C-alpha positions in Angstrom: -21.9 9.6 -23.9 -25.5 8.7 -22.9 -25.5 5.7 -25.2 -22.2 4.5 -23.8 -23.5 4.8 -20.3 -26.7 2.9 -21.2 -24.6 0.2 -22.9 -22.5 -0.1 -19.8 -25.6 -0.5 -17.6 -26.9 -3.2 -19.9 -23.6 -5.2 -19.8 -23.0 -4.7 -16.0 -26.7 -4.9 -14.9 -25.7 -7.3 -12.1 -23.4 -4.6 -10.6 -26.1 -2.0 -10.9 -28.5 -4.3 -9.0 -25.9 -4.9 -6.3 -25.2 -1.2 -6.0 -28.9 -0.4 -5.8 -29.4 -3.0 -3.1 -26.4 -1.6 -1.1 -27.7 2.0 -1.3 -31.2 0.9 -0.2 -29.8 -1.1 2.6 -27.6 1.7 3.9 -30.4 4.3 3.7 -33.1 2.1 5.2 -30.8 1.2 8.1 -30.1 4.9 8.7 -33.6 6.2 8.5 -34.1 6.2 12.3 -30.6 7.2 13.2 -30.1 10.1 15.7 -27.0 12.3 15.7 -24.5 11.3 18.4 -22.5 14.1 19.9 -19.3 13.7 22.0 -17.0 15.9 23.9 -14.9 16.4 20.8 -17.9 17.5 18.7 -17.9 21.1 20.0 -14.3 21.6 19.0 -15.1 20.6 15.4 -18.0 23.0 15.4 -15.8 25.9 16.8 -13.2 25.3 14.2 -15.9 25.3 11.5 -17.0 28.7 12.6 -13.6 30.3 11.9 -12.8 32.1 8.6 -11.5 29.6 6.1 -8.2 31.5 5.5 -7.5 32.0 9.2 -4.9 30.1 11.2 -7.6 29.2 13.7 -9.2 27.2 10.8 -6.3 25.9 8.8 -4.2 25.1 11.9 -6.7 25.3 14.7 -8.0 22.9 17.3 -9.0 20.4 14.7 -7.6 19.2 11.3 -9.6 21.2 8.7 -11.3 18.6 6.5 -14.2 17.8 8.8 -14.7 21.5 9.9 -14.8 22.5 6.3 -17.7 20.0 5.7 -19.4 21.1 8.9 -19.2 24.7 7.7 -20.9 23.7 4.4 -23.7 21.8 6.0 -25.2 23.0 9.2 -27.4 21.2 11.7 -26.6 17.8 13.3 -29.3 15.9 11.4 -28.1 17.3 8.0 -24.5 16.5 8.9 -25.0 12.9 9.7 -26.9 12.4 6.4 -24.0 14.2 4.7 -21.6 11.7 6.3 -23.8 8.8 5.1 -23.9 10.2 1.5 -20.1 10.6 1.5 -19.7 7.0 2.8 -22.0 5.5 0.2 -20.3 7.4 -2.7 -16.8 6.6 -1.6 -17.3 2.9 -1.1 -19.3 2.6 -4.3 -16.4 4.3 -6.1 -14.0 1.8 -4.6 -16.2 -1.2 -5.5 -16.5 0.1 -9.1 -12.8 0.7 -9.5 -12.1 -2.8 -8.2 -14.7 -4.3 -10.5 -13.2 -2.5 -13.5 -9.7 -3.9 -12.6 -11.2 -7.5 -12.4 -11.1 -9.0 -15.9 -12.9 -12.3 -15.2 -16.6 -11.7 -15.8 -17.7 -14.3 -13.2 -15.4 -12.9 -10.5 -16.2 -9.3 -11.3 -19.7 -9.1 -9.6 -18.4 -11.2 -6.7 -15.5 -8.7 -6.1 -17.9 -5.8 -6.4 -20.2 -7.3 -3.9 -17.3 -8.3 -1.6 -16.1 -4.7 -1.3 -19.6 -3.4 -0.6 -20.1 -6.2 2.0 -16.8 -5.0 3.6 -18.3 -1.5 3.7 -21.3 -2.9 5.7 -19.0 -3.9 8.6 -20.3 -2.4 11.8 -16.8 -0.9 12.3 -17.5 1.3 9.3 -21.2 2.0 9.4 -21.1 2.7 13.2 -19.6 6.1 12.7 -22.0 7.7 10.2 -24.3 9.0 12.9 -21.4 10.1 15.1 -20.3 13.8 14.9 -16.6 12.8 14.9 -14.0 12.4 12.2 -14.2 8.6 11.9 -16.9 8.4 9.3 -15.3 10.9 6.9 -11.9 9.4 7.6 -13.0 5.9 6.6 -14.8 7.1 3.6 -11.8 9.1 2.3 -9.7 6.0 2.9 -11.9 4.1 0.5 -11.8 7.0 -2.0 -8.0 7.1 -1.7 -7.6 3.4 -2.4 -9.9 3.7 -5.4 -7.9 6.7 -6.8 -4.6 4.8 -6.4 -5.9 1.6 -8.1 -7.3 3.7 -11.0 -4.0 5.6 -11.3 -1.9 2.5 -11.2 -4.0 0.7 -13.8 -4.7 3.6 -16.1 -2.0 6.2 -15.4 -2.9 9.7 -16.6 -2.5 13.3 -15.4 -6.2 13.3 -14.4 -5.8 10.1 -12.4 -2.8 11.3 -10.5 -4.5 14.7 -10.0 -7.4 12.9 -8.4 -4.9 11.0 -6.2 -3.4 14.2 -4.9 -6.8 15.9 -4.3 -8.1 12.9 -2.3 -4.8 12.6 -0.5 -5.0 16.2 0.6 -8.5 15.7 2.0 -7.5 12.5 3.7 -4.2 13.8 5.2 -6.1 16.8 6.7 -8.9 14.8 8.4 -6.7 13.3 11.1 -3.2 14.4 12.1 -1.4 10.9 11.9 -2.6 10.6 8.2 -0.1 13.3 7.2 2.8 11.1 8.2 1.3 8.2 6.2 1.0 10.5 3.2 4.7 11.2 3.5 5.4 7.5 3.6 3.3 7.0 0.4 5.2 9.8 -1.3 8.6 8.3 -0.3 7.5 4.8 -1.4 6.4 6.1 -4.7 9.8 7.8 -5.2 11.6 4.6 -4.4 9.3 2.7 -6.8 10.3 5.0 -9.6 13.9 3.9 -9.2 13.1 0.2 -8.8 10.3 -0.4 -11.4 10.7 0.2 -15.1 7.9 2.5 -16.3 7.6 4.7 -19.4 8.6 8.3 -19.5 5.0 9.6 -19.1 4.2 7.5 -16.0 7.6 8.2 -14.5 7.1 11.9 -14.7 3.6 11.6 -13.3 4.9 9.4 -10.5 7.6 12.0 -9.7 5.1 14.8 -9.6 2.7 12.8 -7.4 5.6 11.9 -5.1 6.5 15.5 -4.6 2.9 16.5 -4.2 2.4 13.9 -1.5 5.4 15.1 0.5 4.1 18.7 0.2 0.7 17.6 1.4 2.3 15.8 4.3 4.3 19.0 5.2 1.1 21.0 5.1 -0.6 18.4 7.4 2.3 18.6 9.9 2.2 22.4 9.8 -1.6 22.3 10.4 -1.2 20.3 13.5 1.9 22.0 15.1 2.3 25.6 13.9 -0.5 27.4 15.7 -2.7 25.3 18.0 -0.9 22.5 19.8 -3.2 19.7 18.9 -0.5 17.2 20.0 -0.3 18.5 23.5 -3.3 16.7 25.1 -2.5 13.3 23.5 1.1 13.7 24.7 0.0 14.5 28.2 -2.0 11.3 28.2 1.1 9.4 27.1 3.0 10.8 30.1 0.0 10.1 32.4 -0.9 6.6 31.4 2.5 5.1 30.4 5.6 7.0 31.3 4.6 8.1 34.8 4.3 4.4 35.7 7.8 3.5 34.5 10.4 4.9 37.0 13.3 4.6 34.5 11.4 6.4 31.7 10.1 9.1 34.1 13.7 9.7 35.4 14.8 10.3 31.7 12.3 13.1 31.3 13.1 14.5 34.7 16.7 14.8 33.5 15.3 16.5 30.4 13.7 19.2 32.6 10.2 17.8 33.2 9.0 19.3 36.5 7.7 16.4 38.6 5.8 17.0 41.8 3.9 14.7 44.2 0.7 16.4 43.1 1.4 15.7 39.4 2.2 12.1 40.0 -0.9 11.6 42.1 -3.1 13.1 39.4 -1.5 10.8 36.8 -1.9 7.8 39.1 -5.6 8.5 39.5 -6.0 8.8 35.7 -4.1 5.6 35.1 -5.9 3.5 37.8 -9.5 4.9 37.6 -9.8 6.6 34.3 -10.8 9.8 35.9 -9.0 12.8 34.3 -7.7 15.0 37.1 -5.2 17.0 35.1 -6.8 19.8 33.1 -6.1 20.1 29.4 -2.9 21.9 28.5 -3.2 25.3 26.9 -3.6 25.1 23.1 -1.2 28.0 22.5 2.3 28.6 23.6 2.0 32.4 23.6 3.7 34.2 26.5 0.4 35.0 28.1 -0.8 31.4 28.0 2.6 30.1 29.3 2.6 32.6 32.1 -0.8 31.2 33.4 0.1 27.6 32.8 1.3 25.1 35.4 5.0 24.3 35.4 4.3 20.9 33.8 2.1 22.4 31.1 4.7 25.1 30.4 7.4 22.4 30.0 5.0 20.2 27.9 4.3 23.1 25.4 7.9 24.3 25.1 10.1 21.2 25.6 7.8 18.1 25.8 7.4 17.2 22.1 11.1 17.5 21.4 12.0 15.5 24.5 9.5 12.8 23.6 10.8 12.6 20.0 14.4 12.3 21.2 13.3 9.7 23.7 11.8 7.5 21.1 14.7 7.9 18.7 17.2 6.9 21.4 15.1 4.1 23.0 14.3 1.5 20.2 13.1 -1.0 22.8 10.3 1.4 23.8 9.4 1.8 20.1 9.4 -1.9 19.7 7.2 -2.4 22.7 4.4 -0.9 20.6 4.3 -4.2 18.7 2.9 -5.7 21.9 -0.1 -3.5 21.7 -1.0 -4.3 18.1 -3.9 -6.5 19.3 -5.9 -3.6 20.6 -5.1 -1.3 17.7 -4.8 -3.6 14.7 -5.6 -7.3 15.1 -8.5 -7.5 17.5 -9.9 -4.0 18.3 -13.1 -4.0 20.4 -14.3 -0.4 20.2 -15.6 -1.0 23.8 -16.1 2.7 24.5 -18.8 2.9 21.7 -20.3 -0.6 21.4 -19.9 -2.8 24.6 -21.5 -5.8 22.7 -19.1 -5.6 19.8 -18.3 -9.3 20.2 -21.8 -10.0 18.6 -20.4 -8.5 15.4 -18.7 -11.9 14.7 -22.1 -13.2 13.5 -22.5 -10.3 11.0 -22.5 -11.3 7.3 -19.7 -8.8 6.7 -17.4 -11.0 8.9 -16.9 -13.2 5.8 -14.8 -10.4 4.3 -14.0 -8.2 7.3 -12.5 -10.7 9.9 -12.5 -9.1 13.3 -10.6 -11.7 15.4 -6.9 -12.4 15.1 -7.0 -16.0 13.8 -9.5 -15.4 10.9 -7.6 -12.2 10.0 -4.2 -13.9 9.9 -5.8 -16.7 7.8 -7.1 -14.2 5.2 -3.8 -12.3 5.2 -1.7 -15.5 4.8 -4.0 -16.7 2.0 -3.8 -13.3 0.2 0.0 -13.0 0.4 0.5 -16.7 -0.6 -1.8 -16.4 -3.6 -0.2 -13.1 -4.7 3.3 -14.6 -4.5 2.4 -17.8 -6.3 0.4 -16.1 -9.1 2.9 -13.2 -9.3 5.9 -15.5 -9.7 4.1 -17.6 -12.2 2.2 -15.1 -14.3 3.8 -11.7 -13.3 2.1 -9.2 -11.0 0.0 -6.3 -12.1 0.5 -2.6 -11.2 -2.8 -2.4 -9.3 -1.4 -4.8 -6.8 0.8 -2.1 -5.4 -2.2 -0.5 -3.7 -3.3 -3.4 -1.5 0.3 -4.4 -1.0 1.0 -0.9 0.5 -2.1 -1.1 2.6 -0.8 -4.3 4.2 2.8 -3.2 4.5 2.0 0.2 6.0 -0.7 -1.0 8.5 1.8 -2.1 11.1 4.0 1.1 11.2 0.7 3.1 10.9 -0.6 1.3 14.0 2.7 1.8 15.9 2.6 5.5 15.0 -1.0 5.7 16.4 0.1 3.9 19.6 3.0 6.2 20.3 1.0 9.4 19.4 -1.6 8.9 22.1 -2.8 6.6 24.8 -6.6 7.0 24.9 -9.0 4.8 23.0 -6.5 2.8 21.0 -9.3 0.8 19.3 -10.9 3.9 17.9 -7.7 5.7 17.0 -6.3 2.5 15.4 -9.4 2.0 13.3 -7.9 3.3 10.0 -4.8 1.1 10.1 -7.1 -1.8 11.1 -9.1 -1.2 7.9 -5.8 -0.8 5.9 -4.8 -4.3 6.9 -8.2 -6.0 6.2 -9.0 -4.1 3.0 -5.5 -4.7 1.7 -5.7 -8.5 2.3 -9.2 -8.7 0.6 -8.2 -6.7 -2.5 -4.9 -8.5 -2.9 -6.6 -11.9 -2.8 -9.3 -10.8 -5.3 -6.6 -9.4 -7.7 -4.5 -12.6 -7.4 -7.4 -14.9 -8.1 -8.5 -12.8 -11.1 -5.0 -12.7 -12.5 -4.7 -16.5 -12.3 -8.1 -17.1 -13.9 -7.4 -14.8 -16.8 -3.9 -16.2 -17.3 -5.4 -19.7 -17.5 -8.2 -18.5 -19.9 -5.7 -16.7 -22.1 -3.3 -19.7 -22.2 -0.2 -17.5 -21.5 1.5 -15.7 -18.8 1.2 -11.9 -19.0 4.3 -9.8 -18.6 5.1 -8.3 -15.3 3.5 -5.1 -14.0 1.1 -4.6 -16.9 -1.6 -2.0 -16.4 -5.2 -3.1 -16.9 -6.3 -3.2 -20.5 -9.4 -1.4 -21.5 -12.0 -3.0 -23.7 -10.7 -1.3 -26.8 -7.2 -2.7 -26.1 -8.5 -6.2 -25.7 -10.7 -5.9 -28.9 -7.7 -4.6 -30.9 -5.5 -7.4 -29.7 -8.2 -10.0 -30.5 -8.8 -8.5 -34.0 -5.1 -8.5 -34.7 -4.8 -12.1 -33.7 -7.8 -13.1 -35.9 -6.3 -11.2 -38.9 -3.0 -13.0 -38.4 -4.8 -16.4 -38.2 -6.8 -15.7 -41.4 -3.7 -14.7 -43.3 
């Protein structure tokens, strides 16, 4: 094992040098970082103090992944270094998996470096010192993409088991992720029916699909069964959007929402000045909590979520209006609440692979999709392409979900779908270029949806060809 590892280092020394430089750069840039605490930080810490098997931890005020880590590592300084370590490990894993899927030896270190340069984008490294869920959420996103690329290229029980383990941690770090996990599970189930795969991979895909749906169900249960984590974001939707639309407000009045001049005035102040006059709704819908709640909060906890869901299902124009806000959540987020000078990021070297503005992003996206279509139609796609293709395809509904789930800080809350779109475009472009280069080098068009070949497979095929030629 040690000899194989040493041989790998000798053959891929350029990747080792790039990885070493990346780690040194991240650590050196973080040496003077100070922990940043926010209003939400205390709620993560309170959840972390609860017993691991209690409802207050599993379905408490915060999704359990980050509180679990905070319970394992105490102290703000230690926690931000933990977040940095997780970030470095996950993005190195993604870069390594992408490099292993790249067969052209010239392109391989370029792809490896491109992924790590992407990971140096300020939108990603900004959060490592913040005691919020963003750093771990982005890191687990990288780990999830790496696990899927590996499982698609080299399907095995271990690979799909890793996918499910990372998916569980990712789905339980932020509530909207559970719904995306459900979408991945359903997409995988559909792919089993549409794509011809062998018996072993088919069974593993079926198990993974069922596992993802189960993980999604656990995530939804975590966010809704005990502590109403959805109540405050929904209150902001009513305050910042619905209260300013008389027709929509009338719909909820008909659904039993108690509207008073005092409530509308508090919502108007929030909408026009940003000052939050309404207090937070109770986290629990117990009889004691409901008895002490205001009439609006009582309706919000008992009827509000169902009324809002029915409203979206029966008003497709309102759902479609979310497309008009994709600029602030997906295409051109500013993160103005955290970095007022974020426009200066356009000069960062990472902008070459992490386009921040709408036009460069659309150029990259169009180039990636065009290259993938041209190469795929001519040489046949590869299974690894499904991972970046899903990132791109799911980024828009993911962003729409985030938009309708809350109304505060759309740039921060839309960060993961924003990374989905950019990372998917980058990886799809790299895979398409590599596939075309190898097809030209091999002098033939590979069959469709072939998994990546290991070095033993290539050597066996080459030896077989030489034996046939000599005979």
